[in-house]
Chimera marker file (.cmm) of the C-alpha trace (Angstrom):
<marker_set name="trace">
<marker id="1" x="95.315" y="108.756" z="70.991" r="1" g="1" b="0" radius="0.5"/>
<marker id="2" x="95.099" y="105.469" z="69.108" r="1" g="1" b="0" radius="0.5"/>
<marker id="3" x="92.015" y="103.340" z="69.806" r="1" g="1" b="0" radius="0.5"/>
<marker id="4" x="92.668" y="99.652" z="70.369" r="1" g="1" b="0" radius="0.5"/>
<marker id="5" x="91.076" y="97.473" z="67.708" r="1" g="1" b="0" radius="0.5"/>
<marker id="6" x="90.021" y="94.604" z="69.971" r="1" g="1" b="0" radius="0.5"/>
<marker id="7" x="86.901" y="93.103" z="71.478" r="1" g="1" b="0" radius="0.5"/>
<marker id="8" x="88.798" y="92.212" z="74.658" r="1" g="1" b="0" radius="0.5"/>
<marker id="9" x="91.814" y="93.989" z="76.137" r="1" g="1" b="0" radius="0.5"/>
<marker id="10" x="93.675" y="92.077" z="78.875" r="1" g="1" b="0" radius="0.5"/>
<marker id="11" x="96.090" y="93.989" z="81.110" r="1" g="1" b="0" radius="0.5"/>
<marker id="12" x="98.378" y="91.913" z="83.328" r="1" g="1" b="0" radius="0.5"/>
<marker id="13" x="100.162" y="93.417" z="86.365" r="1" g="1" b="0" radius="0.5"/>
<marker id="14" x="97.352" y="95.973" z="86.622" r="1" g="1" b="0" radius="0.5"/>
<marker id="15" x="98.491" y="96.958" z="90.122" r="1" g="1" b="0" radius="0.5"/>
<marker id="16" x="101.196" y="98.949" z="88.367" r="1" g="1" b="0" radius="0.5"/>
<marker id="17" x="98.696" y="101.148" z="86.498" r="1" g="1" b="0" radius="0.5"/>
<marker id="18" x="98.827" y="104.754" z="87.647" r="1" g="1" b="0" radius="0.5"/>
<marker id="19" x="96.053" y="107.289" z="87.064" r="1" g="1" b="0" radius="0.5"/>
<marker id="20" x="97.554" y="108.754" z="83.887" r="1" g="1" b="0" radius="0.5"/>
<marker id="21" x="98.159" y="105.407" z="82.187" r="1" g="1" b="0" radius="0.5"/>
<marker id="22" x="94.800" y="103.975" z="83.308" r="1" g="1" b="0" radius="0.5"/>
<marker id="23" x="93.013" y="107.032" z="81.923" r="1" g="1" b="0" radius="0.5"/>
<marker id="24" x="94.723" y="106.645" z="78.533" r="1" g="1" b="0" radius="0.5"/>
<marker id="25" x="94.007" y="102.906" z="78.527" r="1" g="1" b="0" radius="0.5"/>
<marker id="26" x="90.295" y="103.285" z="79.255" r="1" g="1" b="0" radius="0.5"/>
<marker id="27" x="89.966" y="105.970" z="76.583" r="1" g="1" b="0" radius="0.5"/>
<marker id="28" x="91.683" y="103.668" z="74.056" r="1" g="1" b="0" radius="0.5"/>
<marker id="29" x="89.275" y="100.757" z="74.612" r="1" g="1" b="0" radius="0.5"/>
<marker id="30" x="86.660" y="100.826" z="71.860" r="1" g="1" b="0" radius="0.5"/>
<marker id="31" x="82.979" y="101.263" z="72.768" r="1" g="1" b="0" radius="0.5"/>
<marker id="32" x="81.437" y="97.833" z="73.336" r="1" g="1" b="0" radius="0.5"/>
<marker id="33" x="84.826" y="96.193" z="73.987" r="1" g="1" b="0" radius="0.5"/>
<marker id="34" x="85.719" y="94.583" z="77.308" r="1" g="1" b="0" radius="0.5"/>
<marker id="35" x="88.626" y="95.435" z="79.593" r="1" g="1" b="0" radius="0.5"/>
<marker id="36" x="90.026" y="92.695" z="81.856" r="1" g="1" b="0" radius="0.5"/>
<marker id="37" x="92.476" y="93.797" z="84.537" r="1" g="1" b="0" radius="0.5"/>
<marker id="38" x="94.635" y="91.085" z="86.093" r="1" g="1" b="0" radius="0.5"/>
<marker id="39" x="96.751" y="91.938" z="89.090" r="1" g="1" b="0" radius="0.5"/>
<marker id="40" x="97.530" y="91.569" z="92.746" r="1" g="1" b="0" radius="0.5"/>
<marker id="41" x="96.782" y="94.536" z="94.987" r="1" g="1" b="0" radius="0.5"/>
<marker id="42" x="99.221" y="93.088" z="97.523" r="1" g="1" b="0" radius="0.5"/>
<marker id="43" x="102.162" y="93.491" z="95.149" r="1" g="1" b="0" radius="0.5"/>
<marker id="44" x="104.023" y="96.675" z="94.310" r="1" g="1" b="0" radius="0.5"/>
<marker id="45" x="101.755" y="99.636" z="93.602" r="1" g="1" b="0" radius="0.5"/>
<marker id="46" x="102.216" y="101.909" z="90.607" r="1" g="1" b="0" radius="0.5"/>
<marker id="47" x="105.240" y="104.158" z="90.507" r="1" g="1" b="0" radius="0.5"/>
<marker id="48" x="103.074" y="107.092" z="89.403" r="1" g="1" b="0" radius="0.5"/>
<marker id="49" x="100.170" y="108.696" z="91.228" r="1" g="1" b="0" radius="0.5"/>
<marker id="50" x="97.207" y="106.587" z="92.292" r="1" g="1" b="0" radius="0.5"/>
<marker id="51" x="96.547" y="102.952" z="93.087" r="1" g="1" b="0" radius="0.5"/>
<marker id="52" x="93.995" y="102.239" z="90.387" r="1" g="1" b="0" radius="0.5"/>
<marker id="53" x="93.541" y="98.497" z="90.894" r="1" g="1" b="0" radius="0.5"/>
<marker id="54" x="93.346" y="98.789" z="94.668" r="1" g="1" b="0" radius="0.5"/>
<marker id="55" x="90.753" y="101.560" z="94.391" r="1" g="1" b="0" radius="0.5"/>
<marker id="56" x="88.657" y="99.601" z="91.881" r="1" g="1" b="0" radius="0.5"/>
<marker id="57" x="88.670" y="96.537" z="94.128" r="1" g="1" b="0" radius="0.5"/>
<marker id="58" x="88.017" y="98.380" z="97.389" r="1" g="1" b="0" radius="0.5"/>
<marker id="59" x="85.074" y="97.222" z="99.487" r="1" g="1" b="0" radius="0.5"/>
<marker id="60" x="81.943" y="97.918" z="97.462" r="1" g="1" b="0" radius="0.5"/>
<marker id="61" x="84.016" y="98.914" z="94.425" r="1" g="1" b="0" radius="0.5"/>
<marker id="62" x="82.402" y="99.644" z="91.069" r="1" g="1" b="0" radius="0.5"/>
<marker id="63" x="83.586" y="96.509" z="89.226" r="1" g="1" b="0" radius="0.5"/>
<marker id="64" x="82.988" y="92.776" z="89.596" r="1" g="1" b="0" radius="0.5"/>
<marker id="65" x="86.077" y="90.971" z="90.865" r="1" g="1" b="0" radius="0.5"/>
<marker id="66" x="87.430" y="87.509" z="91.570" r="1" g="1" b="0" radius="0.5"/>
<marker id="67" x="90.133" y="86.960" z="94.190" r="1" g="1" b="0" radius="0.5"/>
<marker id="68" x="92.374" y="83.928" z="93.805" r="1" g="1" b="0" radius="0.5"/>
<marker id="69" x="93.522" y="82.467" z="97.104" r="1" g="1" b="0" radius="0.5"/>
<marker id="70" x="95.616" y="79.444" z="96.104" r="1" g="1" b="0" radius="0.5"/>
<marker id="71" x="99.330" y="80.027" z="95.563" r="1" g="1" b="0" radius="0.5"/>
<marker id="72" x="101.080" y="78.026" z="92.852" r="1" g="1" b="0" radius="0.5"/>
<marker id="73" x="104.514" y="79.654" z="92.580" r="1" g="1" b="0" radius="0.5"/>
<marker id="74" x="105.756" y="78.589" z="96.015" r="1" g="1" b="0" radius="0.5"/>
<marker id="75" x="104.948" y="75.775" z="98.381" r="1" g="1" b="0" radius="0.5"/>
<marker id="76" x="102.329" y="76.696" z="100.987" r="1" g="1" b="0" radius="0.5"/>
<marker id="77" x="104.919" y="76.284" z="103.755" r="1" g="1" b="0" radius="0.5"/>
<marker id="78" x="107.366" y="78.584" z="101.936" r="1" g="1" b="0" radius="0.5"/>
<marker id="79" x="108.871" y="81.419" z="103.942" r="1" g="1" b="0" radius="0.5"/>
<marker id="80" x="107.993" y="83.734" z="101.060" r="1" g="1" b="0" radius="0.5"/>
<marker id="81" x="104.297" y="82.830" z="101.351" r="1" g="1" b="0" radius="0.5"/>
<marker id="82" x="104.316" y="82.938" z="105.158" r="1" g="1" b="0" radius="0.5"/>
<marker id="83" x="105.965" y="86.348" z="105.239" r="1" g="1" b="0" radius="0.5"/>
<marker id="84" x="103.815" y="87.783" z="102.454" r="1" g="1" b="0" radius="0.5"/>
<marker id="85" x="100.756" y="87.009" z="104.577" r="1" g="1" b="0" radius="0.5"/>
<marker id="86" x="102.433" y="88.412" z="107.708" r="1" g="1" b="0" radius="0.5"/>
<marker id="87" x="103.425" y="91.654" z="105.979" r="1" g="1" b="0" radius="0.5"/>
<marker id="88" x="99.920" y="92.083" z="104.530" r="1" g="1" b="0" radius="0.5"/>
<marker id="89" x="98.559" y="91.644" z="108.073" r="1" g="1" b="0" radius="0.5"/>
<marker id="90" x="100.919" y="94.330" z="109.402" r="1" g="1" b="0" radius="0.5"/>
<marker id="91" x="103.214" y="91.856" z="111.180" r="1" g="1" b="0" radius="0.5"/>
<marker id="92" x="107.008" y="91.722" z="110.858" r="1" g="1" b="0" radius="0.5"/>
<marker id="93" x="108.473" y="88.921" z="108.730" r="1" g="1" b="0" radius="0.5"/>
<marker id="94" x="109.942" y="85.791" z="110.305" r="1" g="1" b="0" radius="0.5"/>
<marker id="95" x="113.559" y="85.097" z="109.417" r="1" g="1" b="0" radius="0.5"/>
<marker id="96" x="114.791" y="82.265" z="111.652" r="1" g="1" b="0" radius="0.5"/>
<marker id="97" x="115.067" y="78.806" z="110.139" r="1" g="1" b="0" radius="0.5"/>
<marker id="98" x="113.761" y="79.679" z="106.665" r="1" g="1" b="0" radius="0.5"/>
<marker id="99" x="115.615" y="78.343" z="103.645" r="1" g="1" b="0" radius="0.5"/>
<marker id="100" x="113.893" y="80.504" z="101.038" r="1" g="1" b="0" radius="0.5"/>
<marker id="101" x="113.518" y="83.899" z="102.713" r="1" g="1" b="0" radius="0.5"/>
<marker id="102" x="116.355" y="86.194" z="103.704" r="1" g="1" b="0" radius="0.5"/>
<marker id="103" x="116.155" y="89.660" z="105.203" r="1" g="1" b="0" radius="0.5"/>
<marker id="104" x="119.101" y="92.039" z="105.097" r="1" g="1" b="0" radius="0.5"/>
<marker id="105" x="118.712" y="95.182" z="107.177" r="1" g="1" b="0" radius="0.5"/>
<marker id="106" x="120.777" y="98.327" z="106.743" r="1" g="1" b="0" radius="0.5"/>
<marker id="107" x="119.937" y="101.268" z="108.972" r="1" g="1" b="0" radius="0.5"/>
<marker id="108" x="122.219" y="103.736" z="107.188" r="1" g="1" b="0" radius="0.5"/>
<marker id="109" x="120.733" y="104.985" z="103.919" r="1" g="1" b="0" radius="0.5"/>
<marker id="110" x="124.180" y="105.658" z="102.486" r="1" g="1" b="0" radius="0.5"/>
<marker id="111" x="125.161" y="101.992" z="102.944" r="1" g="1" b="0" radius="0.5"/>
<marker id="112" x="121.940" y="100.420" z="101.601" r="1" g="1" b="0" radius="0.5"/>
<marker id="113" x="123.142" y="100.441" z="97.981" r="1" g="1" b="0" radius="0.5"/>
<marker id="114" x="126.450" y="98.839" z="98.933" r="1" g="1" b="0" radius="0.5"/>
<marker id="115" x="124.620" y="96.112" z="100.841" r="1" g="1" b="0" radius="0.5"/>
<marker id="116" x="122.314" y="95.432" z="97.869" r="1" g="1" b="0" radius="0.5"/>
<marker id="117" x="125.343" y="95.084" z="95.581" r="1" g="1" b="0" radius="0.5"/>
<marker id="118" x="127.118" y="92.776" z="98.038" r="1" g="1" b="0" radius="0.5"/>
<marker id="119" x="124.033" y="90.550" z="98.300" r="1" g="1" b="0" radius="0.5"/>
<marker id="120" x="123.328" y="90.472" z="94.539" r="1" g="1" b="0" radius="0.5"/>
<marker id="121" x="126.888" y="90.226" z="93.239" r="1" g="1" b="0" radius="0.5"/>
<marker id="122" x="128.510" y="88.071" z="95.920" r="1" g="1" b="0" radius="0.5"/>
<marker id="123" x="126.330" y="86.458" z="98.595" r="1" g="1" b="0" radius="0.5"/>
<marker id="124" x="123.469" y="85.114" z="96.453" r="1" g="1" b="0" radius="0.5"/>
<marker id="125" x="125.781" y="83.727" z="93.726" r="1" g="1" b="0" radius="0.5"/>
<marker id="126" x="128.034" y="82.099" z="96.354" r="1" g="1" b="0" radius="0.5"/>
<marker id="127" x="125.176" y="80.505" z="98.321" r="1" g="1" b="0" radius="0.5"/>
<marker id="128" x="123.177" y="79.234" z="95.345" r="1" g="1" b="0" radius="0.5"/>
<marker id="129" x="125.850" y="78.750" z="92.665" r="1" g="1" b="0" radius="0.5"/>
<marker id="130" x="124.359" y="81.389" z="90.366" r="1" g="1" b="0" radius="0.5"/>
<marker id="131" x="125.949" y="83.630" z="87.754" r="1" g="1" b="0" radius="0.5"/>
<marker id="132" x="125.174" y="87.203" z="88.844" r="1" g="1" b="0" radius="0.5"/>
<marker id="133" x="125.225" y="88.407" z="85.219" r="1" g="1" b="0" radius="0.5"/>
<marker id="134" x="122.546" y="85.968" z="84.071" r="1" g="1" b="0" radius="0.5"/>
<marker id="135" x="120.683" y="84.693" z="87.110" r="1" g="1" b="0" radius="0.5"/>
<marker id="136" x="120.276" y="87.612" z="89.521" r="1" g="1" b="0" radius="0.5"/>
<marker id="137" x="118.170" y="90.743" z="89.149" r="1" g="1" b="0" radius="0.5"/>
<marker id="138" x="117.842" y="93.717" z="91.461" r="1" g="1" b="0" radius="0.5"/>
<marker id="139" x="114.651" y="95.768" z="91.623" r="1" g="1" b="0" radius="0.5"/>
<marker id="140" x="114.772" y="99.238" z="93.125" r="1" g="1" b="0" radius="0.5"/>
<marker id="141" x="111.644" y="101.042" z="94.333" r="1" g="1" b="0" radius="0.5"/>
<marker id="142" x="113.079" y="104.448" z="93.398" r="1" g="1" b="0" radius="0.5"/>
<marker id="143" x="115.355" y="106.018" z="90.801" r="1" g="1" b="0" radius="0.5"/>
<marker id="144" x="117.393" y="108.383" z="92.955" r="1" g="1" b="0" radius="0.5"/>
<marker id="145" x="119.382" y="108.016" z="96.141" r="1" g="1" b="0" radius="0.5"/>
<marker id="146" x="122.007" y="105.587" z="97.450" r="1" g="1" b="0" radius="0.5"/>
<marker id="147" x="119.725" y="102.564" z="96.902" r="1" g="1" b="0" radius="0.5"/>
<marker id="148" x="118.013" y="103.974" z="93.799" r="1" g="1" b="0" radius="0.5"/>
<marker id="149" x="118.202" y="102.367" z="90.372" r="1" g="1" b="0" radius="0.5"/>
<marker id="150" x="120.599" y="104.998" z="89.023" r="1" g="1" b="0" radius="0.5"/>
<marker id="151" x="123.207" y="104.444" z="91.727" r="1" g="1" b="0" radius="0.5"/>
<marker id="152" x="122.686" y="100.666" z="91.867" r="1" g="1" b="0" radius="0.5"/>
<marker id="153" x="123.245" y="100.316" z="88.116" r="1" g="1" b="0" radius="0.5"/>
<marker id="154" x="126.684" y="101.889" z="88.397" r="1" g="1" b="0" radius="0.5"/>
<marker id="155" x="127.661" y="99.939" z="91.513" r="1" g="1" b="0" radius="0.5"/>
<marker id="156" x="126.443" y="96.628" z="90.065" r="1" g="1" b="0" radius="0.5"/>
<marker id="157" x="128.269" y="97.199" z="86.784" r="1" g="1" b="0" radius="0.5"/>
<marker id="158" x="131.502" y="97.884" z="88.677" r="1" g="1" b="0" radius="0.5"/>
<marker id="159" x="131.045" y="94.764" z="90.818" r="1" g="1" b="0" radius="0.5"/>
<marker id="160" x="129.837" y="92.325" z="88.158" r="1" g="1" b="0" radius="0.5"/>
<marker id="161" x="131.300" y="93.566" z="84.874" r="1" g="1" b="0" radius="0.5"/>
<marker id="162" x="134.180" y="95.857" z="85.831" r="1" g="1" b="0" radius="0.5"/>
<marker id="163" x="135.801" y="97.837" z="83.052" r="1" g="1" b="0" radius="0.5"/>
<marker id="164" x="139.288" y="96.950" z="81.895" r="1" g="1" b="0" radius="0.5"/>
<marker id="165" x="141.906" y="99.644" z="81.384" r="1" g="1" b="0" radius="0.5"/>
<marker id="166" x="142.961" y="98.159" z="78.010" r="1" g="1" b="0" radius="0.5"/>
<marker id="167" x="139.406" y="98.265" z="76.574" r="1" g="1" b="0" radius="0.5"/>
<marker id="168" x="136.983" y="101.117" z="75.957" r="1" g="1" b="0" radius="0.5"/>
<marker id="169" x="134.082" y="101.050" z="78.400" r="1" g="1" b="0" radius="0.5"/>
<marker id="170" x="131.011" y="99.872" z="76.505" r="1" g="1" b="0" radius="0.5"/>
<marker id="171" x="128.324" y="97.623" z="77.880" r="1" g="1" b="0" radius="0.5"/>
<marker id="172" x="125.595" y="96.285" z="75.637" r="1" g="1" b="0" radius="0.5"/>
<marker id="173" x="122.664" y="94.140" z="76.634" r="1" g="1" b="0" radius="0.5"/>
<marker id="174" x="123.573" y="93.978" z="80.298" r="1" g="1" b="0" radius="0.5"/>
<marker id="175" x="120.807" y="93.452" z="82.842" r="1" g="1" b="0" radius="0.5"/>
<marker id="176" x="122.443" y="95.635" z="85.460" r="1" g="1" b="0" radius="0.5"/>
<link id1="1" id2="2" r="1" g="1" b="0" radius="0.2"/>
<link id1="2" id2="3" r="1" g="1" b="0" radius="0.2"/>
<link id1="3" id2="4" r="1" g="1" b="0" radius="0.2"/>
<link id1="4" id2="5" r="1" g="1" b="0" radius="0.2"/>
<link id1="5" id2="6" r="1" g="1" b="0" radius="0.2"/>
<link id1="6" id2="7" r="1" g="1" b="0" radius="0.2"/>
<link id1="7" id2="8" r="1" g="1" b="0" radius="0.2"/>
<link id1="8" id2="9" r="1" g="1" b="0" radius="0.2"/>
<link id1="9" id2="10" r="1" g="1" b="0" radius="0.2"/>
<link id1="10" id2="11" r="1" g="1" b="0" radius="0.2"/>
<link id1="11" id2="12" r="1" g="1" b="0" radius="0.2"/>
<link id1="12" id2="13" r="1" g="1" b="0" radius="0.2"/>
<link id1="13" id2="14" r="1" g="1" b="0" radius="0.2"/>
<link id1="14" id2="15" r="1" g="1" b="0" radius="0.2"/>
<link id1="15" id2="16" r="1" g="1" b="0" radius="0.2"/>
<link id1="16" id2="17" r="1" g="1" b="0" radius="0.2"/>
<link id1="17" id2="18" r="1" g="1" b="0" radius="0.2"/>
<link id1="18" id2="19" r="1" g="1" b="0" radius="0.2"/>
<link id1="19" id2="20" r="1" g="1" b="0" radius="0.2"/>
<link id1="20" id2="21" r="1" g="1" b="0" radius="0.2"/>
<link id1="21" id2="22" r="1" g="1" b="0" radius="0.2"/>
<link id1="22" id2="23" r="1" g="1" b="0" radius="0.2"/>
<link id1="23" id2="24" r="1" g="1" b="0" radius="0.2"/>
<link id1="24" id2="25" r="1" g="1" b="0" radius="0.2"/>
<link id1="25" id2="26" r="1" g="1" b="0" radius="0.2"/>
<link id1="26" id2="27" r="1" g="1" b="0" radius="0.2"/>
<link id1="27" id2="28" r="1" g="1" b="0" radius="0.2"/>
<link id1="28" id2="29" r="1" g="1" b="0" radius="0.2"/>
<link id1="29" id2="30" r="1" g="1" b="0" radius="0.2"/>
<link id1="30" id2="31" r="1" g="1" b="0" radius="0.2"/>
<link id1="31" id2="32" r="1" g="1" b="0" radius="0.2"/>
<link id1="32" id2="33" r="1" g="1" b="0" radius="0.2"/>
<link id1="33" id2="34" r="1" g="1" b="0" radius="0.2"/>
<link id1="34" id2="35" r="1" g="1" b="0" radius="0.2"/>
<link id1="35" id2="36" r="1" g="1" b="0" radius="0.2"/>
<link id1="36" id2="37" r="1" g="1" b="0" radius="0.2"/>
<link id1="37" id2="38" r="1" g="1" b="0" radius="0.2"/>
<link id1="38" id2="39" r="1" g="1" b="0" radius="0.2"/>
<link id1="39" id2="40" r="1" g="1" b="0" radius="0.2"/>
<link id1="40" id2="41" r="1" g="1" b="0" radius="0.2"/>
<link id1="41" id2="42" r="1" g="1" b="0" radius="0.2"/>
<link id1="42" id2="43" r="1" g="1" b="0" radius="0.2"/>
<link id1="43" id2="44" r="1" g="1" b="0" radius="0.2"/>
<link id1="44" id2="45" r="1" g="1" b="0" radius="0.2"/>
<link id1="45" id2="46" r="1" g="1" b="0" radius="0.2"/>
<link id1="46" id2="47" r="1" g="1" b="0" radius="0.2"/>
<link id1="47" id2="48" r="1" g="1" b="0" radius="0.2"/>
<link id1="48" id2="49" r="1" g="1" b="0" radius="0.2"/>
<link id1="49" id2="50" r="1" g="1" b="0" radius="0.2"/>
<link id1="50" id2="51" r="1" g="1" b="0" radius="0.2"/>
<link id1="51" id2="52" r="1" g="1" b="0" radius="0.2"/>
<link id1="52" id2="53" r="1" g="1" b="0" radius="0.2"/>
<link id1="53" id2="54" r="1" g="1" b="0" radius="0.2"/>
<link id1="54" id2="55" r="1" g="1" b="0" radius="0.2"/>
<link id1="55" id2="56" r="1" g="1" b="0" radius="0.2"/>
<link id1="56" id2="57" r="1" g="1" b="0" radius="0.2"/>
<link id1="57" id2="58" r="1" g="1" b="0" radius="0.2"/>
<link id1="58" id2="59" r="1" g="1" b="0" radius="0.2"/>
<link id1="59" id2="60" r="1" g="1" b="0" radius="0.2"/>
<link id1="60" id2="61" r="1" g="1" b="0" radius="0.2"/>
<link id1="61" id2="62" r="1" g="1" b="0" radius="0.2"/>
<link id1="62" id2="63" r="1" g="1" b="0" radius="0.2"/>
<link id1="63" id2="64" r="1" g="1" b="0" radius="0.2"/>
<link id1="64" id2="65" r="1" g="1" b="0" radius="0.2"/>
<link id1="65" id2="66" r="1" g="1" b="0" radius="0.2"/>
<link id1="66" id2="67" r="1" g="1" b="0" radius="0.2"/>
<link id1="67" id2="68" r="1" g="1" b="0" radius="0.2"/>
<link id1="68" id2="69" r="1" g="1" b="0" radius="0.2"/>
<link id1="69" id2="70" r="1" g="1" b="0" radius="0.2"/>
<link id1="70" id2="71" r="1" g="1" b="0" radius="0.2"/>
<link id1="71" id2="72" r="1" g="1" b="0" radius="0.2"/>
<link id1="72" id2="73" r="1" g="1" b="0" radius="0.2"/>
<link id1="73" id2="74" r="1" g="1" b="0" radius="0.2"/>
<link id1="74" id2="75" r="1" g="1" b="0" radius="0.2"/>
<link id1="75" id2="76" r="1" g="1" b="0" radius="0.2"/>
<link id1="76" id2="77" r="1" g="1" b="0" radius="0.2"/>
<link id1="77" id2="78" r="1" g="1" b="0" radius="0.2"/>
<link id1="78" id2="79" r="1" g="1" b="0" radius="0.2"/>
<link id1="79" id2="80" r="1" g="1" b="0" radius="0.2"/>
<link id1="80" id2="81" r="1" g="1" b="0" radius="0.2"/>
<link id1="81" id2="82" r="1" g="1" b="0" radius="0.2"/>
<link id1="82" id2="83" r="1" g="1" b="0" radius="0.2"/>
<link id1="83" id2="84" r="1" g="1" b="0" radius="0.2"/>
<link id1="84" id2="85" r="1" g="1" b="0" radius="0.2"/>
<link id1="85" id2="86" r="1" g="1" b="0" radius="0.2"/>
<link id1="86" id2="87" r="1" g="1" b="0" radius="0.2"/>
<link id1="87" id2="88" r="1" g="1" b="0" radius="0.2"/>
<link id1="88" id2="89" r="1" g="1" b="0" radius="0.2"/>
<link id1="89" id2="90" r="1" g="1" b="0" radius="0.2"/>
<link id1="90" id2="91" r="1" g="1" b="0" radius="0.2"/>
<link id1="91" id2="92" r="1" g="1" b="0" radius="0.2"/>
<link id1="92" id2="93" r="1" g="1" b="0" radius="0.2"/>
<link id1="93" id2="94" r="1" g="1" b="0" radius="0.2"/>
<link id1="94" id2="95" r="1" g="1" b="0" radius="0.2"/>
<link id1="95" id2="96" r="1" g="1" b="0" radius="0.2"/>
<link id1="96" id2="97" r="1" g="1" b="0" radius="0.2"/>
<link id1="97" id2="98" r="1" g="1" b="0" radius="0.2"/>
<link id1="98" id2="99" r="1" g="1" b="0" radius="0.2"/>
<link id1="99" id2="100" r="1" g="1" b="0" radius="0.2"/>
<link id1="100" id2="101" r="1" g="1" b="0" radius="0.2"/>
<link id1="101" id2="102" r="1" g="1" b="0" radius="0.2"/>
<link id1="102" id2="103" r="1" g="1" b="0" radius="0.2"/>
<link id1="103" id2="104" r="1" g="1" b="0" radius="0.2"/>
<link id1="104" id2="105" r="1" g="1" b="0" radius="0.2"/>
<link id1="105" id2="106" r="1" g="1" b="0" radius="0.2"/>
<link id1="106" id2="107" r="1" g="1" b="0" radius="0.2"/>
<link id1="107" id2="108" r="1" g="1" b="0" radius="0.2"/>
<link id1="108" id2="109" r="1" g="1" b="0" radius="0.2"/>
<link id1="109" id2="110" r="1" g="1" b="0" radius="0.2"/>
<link id1="110" id2="111" r="1" g="1" b="0" radius="0.2"/>
<link id1="111" id2="112" r="1" g="1" b="0" radius="0.2"/>
<link id1="112" id2="113" r="1" g="1" b="0" radius="0.2"/>
<link id1="113" id2="114" r="1" g="1" b="0" radius="0.2"/>
<link id1="114" id2="115" r="1" g="1" b="0" radius="0.2"/>
<link id1="115" id2="116" r="1" g="1" b="0" radius="0.2"/>
<link id1="116" id2="117" r="1" g="1" b="0" radius="0.2"/>
<link id1="117" id2="118" r="1" g="1" b="0" radius="0.2"/>
<link id1="118" id2="119" r="1" g="1" b="0" radius="0.2"/>
<link id1="119" id2="120" r="1" g="1" b="0" radius="0.2"/>
<link id1="120" id2="121" r="1" g="1" b="0" radius="0.2"/>
<link id1="121" id2="122" r="1" g="1" b="0" radius="0.2"/>
<link id1="122" id2="123" r="1" g="1" b="0" radius="0.2"/>
<link id1="123" id2="124" r="1" g="1" b="0" radius="0.2"/>
<link id1="124" id2="125" r="1" g="1" b="0" radius="0.2"/>
<link id1="125" id2="126" r="1" g="1" b="0" radius="0.2"/>
<link id1="126" id2="127" r="1" g="1" b="0" radius="0.2"/>
<link id1="127" id2="128" r="1" g="1" b="0" radius="0.2"/>
<link id1="128" id2="129" r="1" g="1" b="0" radius="0.2"/>
<link id1="129" id2="130" r="1" g="1" b="0" radius="0.2"/>
<link id1="130" id2="131" r="1" g="1" b="0" radius="0.2"/>
<link id1="131" id2="132" r="1" g="1" b="0" radius="0.2"/>
<link id1="132" id2="133" r="1" g="1" b="0" radius="0.2"/>
<link id1="133" id2="134" r="1" g="1" b="0" radius="0.2"/>
<link id1="134" id2="135" r="1" g="1" b="0" radius="0.2"/>
<link id1="135" id2="136" r="1" g="1" b="0" radius="0.2"/>
<link id1="136" id2="137" r="1" g="1" b="0" radius="0.2"/>
<link id1="137" id2="138" r="1" g="1" b="0" radius="0.2"/>
<link id1="138" id2="139" r="1" g="1" b="0" radius="0.2"/>
<link id1="139" id2="140" r="1" g="1" b="0" radius="0.2"/>
<link id1="140" id2="141" r="1" g="1" b="0" radius="0.2"/>
<link id1="141" id2="142" r="1" g="1" b="0" radius="0.2"/>
<link id1="142" id2="143" r="1" g="1" b="0" radius="0.2"/>
<link id1="143" id2="144" r="1" g="1" b="0" radius="0.2"/>
<link id1="144" id2="145" r="1" g="1" b="0" radius="0.2"/>
<link id1="145" id2="146" r="1" g="1" b="0" radius="0.2"/>
<link id1="146" id2="147" r="1" g="1" b="0" radius="0.2"/>
<link id1="147" id2="148" r="1" g="1" b="0" radius="0.2"/>
<link id1="148" id2="149" r="1" g="1" b="0" radius="0.2"/>
<link id1="149" id2="150" r="1" g="1" b="0" radius="0.2"/>
<link id1="150" id2="151" r="1" g="1" b="0" radius="0.2"/>
<link id1="151" id2="152" r="1" g="1" b="0" radius="0.2"/>
<link id1="152" id2="153" r="1" g="1" b="0" radius="0.2"/>
<link id1="153" id2="154" r="1" g="1" b="0" radius="0.2"/>
<link id1="154" id2="155" r="1" g="1" b="0" radius="0.2"/>
<link id1="155" id2="156" r="1" g="1" b="0" radius="0.2"/>
<link id1="156" id2="157" r="1" g="1" b="0" radius="0.2"/>
<link id1="157" id2="158" r="1" g="1" b="0" radius="0.2"/>
<link id1="158" id2="159" r="1" g="1" b="0" radius="0.2"/>
<link id1="159" id2="160" r="1" g="1" b="0" radius="0.2"/>
<link id1="160" id2="161" r="1" g="1" b="0" radius="0.2"/>
<link id1="161" id2="162" r="1" g="1" b="0" radius="0.2"/>
<link id1="162" id2="163" r="1" g="1" b="0" radius="0.2"/>
<link id1="163" id2="164" r="1" g="1" b="0" radius="0.2"/>
<link id1="164" id2="165" r="1" g="1" b="0" radius="0.2"/>
<link id1="165" id2="166" r="1" g="1" b="0" radius="0.2"/>
<link id1="166" id2="167" r="1" g="1" b="0" radius="0.2"/>
<link id1="167" id2="168" r="1" g="1" b="0" radius="0.2"/>
<link id1="168" id2="169" r="1" g="1" b="0" radius="0.2"/>
<link id1="169" id2="170" r="1" g="1" b="0" radius="0.2"/>
<link id1="170" id2="171" r="1" g="1" b="0" radius="0.2"/>
<link id1="171" id2="172" r="1" g="1" b="0" radius="0.2"/>
<link id1="172" id2="173" r="1" g="1" b="0" radius="0.2"/>
<link id1="173" id2="174" r="1" g="1" b="0" radius="0.2"/>
<link id1="174" id2="175" r="1" g="1" b="0" radius="0.2"/>
<link id1="175" id2="176" r="1" g="1" b="0" radius="0.2"/>
</marker_set>
């Protein structure tokens, strides 16, 4: 409802735009202004309906595009890079002998949240000497369910910052 007063609007992480938000964004860009979408279609899609960036960049799509192929965040021989390419090609990830890629599998949905908490609150901090309150984050692809954000928040708070019986339970500024 409020037009953007800009000649150029840059949107990072555009793969997360859903149809509703993209529609509002495009309507807010002033006539004659430019819209630059920056994102990676191989990363997480939007939580809401539609894969706007992927659709715009589809073969013969309606917009000019540039695809970057050089990776700067990890070494080329990184297990993260290797497995990202494998997953995009429909192949299973490699796990043997990699120092920077770990795969934890839990077949039982009810136990997936517990495994995520064990990995984030205990295993990762122990292996890498990290403080789970400051140095570890958990991303959940859904809100509900045993491995959803709602359940994980409670489990992580209990594991990382348990309440004390002599204090009222208040948590401010926590990342869990």
